[in-house]
N, C-alpha and C positions, 0 to 999 in steps of 0.2 A: 349466641346471638338470637337464634330462632326461638329458644326457649324464653329468653328475657322479652322479646316481642310479644310473645304469646301472653306472658305474665301481665304486661302492661295493658294489653287488649282485655284480659279477664278483669282487671281491677276496675278499668273504666266502664265495664258493662253495669256495675252495680255499686259505684261510688266508693270503692276501695275499702269496704267494711267486711269484718268477719266477726263471728260469734262463737269463740272457742269455749268461754265460760260465762262471759258477759260482754255486752256490746263494747268493742274497742276498735279504734282506727288502726289500719294497717300501716306500716312504714312504707316509704315510697317504693322500695325494691321488692315488696312482698308478692305472694301470689294469692289471690282472693279465695280461691277454691280449695285450697289445702289447709287442713287444720291438723288433725291427729295430736290434740292437746297442745298445740303451739304455745310457747310461752313468749309473750311480748314484752321485751325489756332491753337490757343493755346490749346483749349479743343478738339483735334482731336478724341481722344478715346471715350469721352463722346458723341460727335456728332454722330460718327458712330454707336455706341451702340443704340442711339435713333433711327437712320435711320433704323437699322436691325429690331427693334421691330416695327416700323412704317410700314414698307413694308411687313413684315411678316403678321402683323394684317390685312393689306389690302388684302392680298392674301387669308386669311381664309374667308373673306366675299364675295369673288367673286362667282357669280351665272351664269355669261354669258361671252362669249369672242367675241369681235368684232375686225376684222382685215382689214387693207389695203391689197393690193395685191402685186404691184410693190414695190420692195425693202423690202418686208416683206417675201412672199413666193417665191420671186425671187431675183435675185442679181442686178436688175436694168437693165441688159443687154437684148438686143434684137437682134435676128437674122432675117434678112430681106431676103425673098426668091426673086428669079427673077419675081416671080408673084406679088410681093409687099406684102405678107403676113408676119405678125410679129410672131415670134416664141420665147417662153420662156421656161426656164427649171425650174422645182420645186423639192424641196426636198421630197422624199418618206417618210422620217420619220416625217415631219411635217404633211403630210397627215394622217399617222397612228395616231398620237396624236389627230387630229381632230375627227377621228372615235372614239377613246376612250372617248373623252370628251362628244361627242353626246351620246354615249352609257351611260355614267354616269349621264346624265340629264342636261348637260350644253347646253343652246341654243347657237348657233354660227352664227355670223353675218359677212358678207363680204361687205365692202364699197369700191368701186373702181372707179376711173375716167375712166377706160378702158371699151371697149365694145366688147372684144374678145369672139366670140362663143366657142372657145376651152376653154378658162378659165372658162366661165360659165358651160360648161359641166363638166369639172373637179370637180367643187365645188358643183354643184347641183345634178348631176346624179352619179358621182362616190363616192363623200363623204357625200352626203345626207344633204347638207346645204340648208335650205329653205329660209332664210332671205339673198337674194343676191341682192345687190343694185349696178348696173352698170351705166356707163355714168354719175357719179354724180359729180357736180360741188360744191355743198354745202354739205360737209361732216357732218357738225353739224345738218342739216335738216334730213339727212338720218339716223343719230344716234338717233335722236328724234323719227323717224318712227319706228326703231327697238325696242325702249322702249315701244311704244304704242302697237306694234303688239305682243310683248312678255310678257308685263305686268311687266318688270323688271326695277327697277329703276337705274339711273346712278350710285348711290352709291353701286351698286352690280355688275358693269360691269368693265371687264378688256379690255382696248383698246390697240392696237399695231399698230403704224404707224411710218413712217420715213422721211415725208417731210411737208412743210408748211401747205398744205391743211388739214393735219391731226390734226393740233393744236386744233381747236374748240372741236372735241370729246375727244381729250386727256385731255383738260383742265376740261371737265365735268365728266370724268369717275372716278371711285373709285381708280383703279390701271391703270396708265399711263405707257405704256412700249415702248420700241423702240429697234431696233438692234444696235450693236456696231458702224456700219457706217451710222447712221442717221445723218441728217443735225443738225448743231450747235444748232439752235433754239429748235428743238425737244429734243436733248440730255438735254438741260437746263430744259425743262419742265416736263421730266419724273421722276416717281418714281423709276423705274427699268430699267437698261440698261443691256440687254442680252450680254454675252461675245461672242455671236455669230453674225455674219453678216447676212443681208438679203439673204435668200435663202440658208443659210448654217445651219440651225437648230434652229433659234431664236423662231420660233413658238412652236416647240417641247419643247424648253427650258422653255418657261413662262408657257405653260400648264402643263408640268411635275411638275413644282414647286408648282403651286396652287393645283393640284389634289393630289400630296404627302402630302402637308400640311393639306388637308382636309380628308386624308385617303381614296381617291377614284382612286389612281393610279392602274392599273391592276397588279396582282401577277401571275407569272407563275412558 
């Protein structure tokens, strides 16, 4: 009952639509944020029930998280100052979830094509992330470095990205995730599509779901 109630809430949050390969309406009993290559057809209920088990099982084995930055922690927007500096906004609740995950023993990795010193300071100094990879062109290689440095296998990692360069690590990871507004190719490749957009709590969403399933989410 609790799962079905959550499903209905998630569907109502963004109109009950999902984009596995092309825009299609979900059946009434579907879960809007789960894809994994879902086939919408005659056996909708059976397919959706399989996907629920599939994704929840993947969440249970996650031992580490790796994230892109722009479009994940931010809304992809940039403010450009008169001096030519780029400014981004980030969601404080995403940062809090990162802190809780680290405290619970989850290694966290950041892989970004950007080179902002402010972004680096936010993640490494304020949030305590040691595995920070900036100016990356080949995210698959950086993902491999994260595994080598942490000793964690790809079958134990949750990766979240939103654009084409994220596809190599998404395809290698145990749990491939993206925000609601990711590009079409990424949406089609992911196990879990958050009902939240980039910069609007998608990081908090996936960390919270994984930690709650594993009984590691903090209680107050």
